[in-house]
N, C-alpha and C positions, 0 to 999 in steps of 0.2 A: 859697749858704749862707743859712740862715734867720737871722732876727734873734736868736732864742734861742741858736743855735749861735755866732753872732758875739759875743754878749754873754758867753757862757761862755768862749770863747777869749780875749777881752780880759781877763776877770777872772783867768784863769789866768796870763796874761802879767804882769799887775800883781803877783800873788802871787809869781811867780818873780823879778821885778825887785826887790821888797822883800826877799826872802830873800837874793839876791845882794848887795845893799847891806849888809845886816846881817852877812853873812859877811865881806865886805871890811873893814867897820868893826871887826870882832872880831879881825882879824889883829894880830899884834905890829907896832908901827910900822915896823920894818925890813923886814918882809914886805909891809906894806900900801902903802908909798910907791911901789914899782915897779908895783904893780897900778893905783894911782891915776894914776900918770904914763902908763901904757899907755892907760887909759880916756881921760885928758885928750887924749892925742895923737890919739885916734880920735873925739872928740866933734864935730869939724868935718870935713866931707867935703873932701878935698883933690882938686879936679878941675882944677887948673891955672888957674882963673879968679881974678881979683882979688877978686871977691865970690862965694865958693863958693855954688852953687845959684841964683845970680841969674837965669841963663838956663836954664830947664828943658831937659834933654836926654833923649832916649829912653833907657830903661833905667836912669835915675838914681833912680827911685822906691825901689827896694830898698836901694840904697846910702845914700840919705838916711834911710831908716827905720832902718838899722843905726846910723848916726851919731847919730840922735835917741835910740835906745835906750841907747847908751853914755853920752850926755849925761844921760839920766834916771837911770841907775844911779849915775853919779858924783855927781849932785846929791843923790840919796837917801843915798848913803854920807856925803857931807859933812854932811847934815842929821842923820844918826844920830850922827856924831862930835860934832857940836855938842850934841846931847841928852846924850851921855855926859859931855861936859865940864861941862854945866850941873848934872848930878847929883853930880859929884865935889866 
């Protein structure tokens, strides 16, 4: 994959992440909380170790990337909710 293609793919991922965070933040609180709880439960990879991810294992790269993505979406959602609170 070329550097330009990789940069484009990364920019698209960032845009989708931001959109998802805004959509979650825009939900009514009763609908938002279960989604945030779901994201929170998945932001740390559960691999049976005391310190998840401490010992790299084959095939864990994708799973770690997924948990990182959930963590970033949750953080962006919390940031957006904080912005909304500050505007109110």
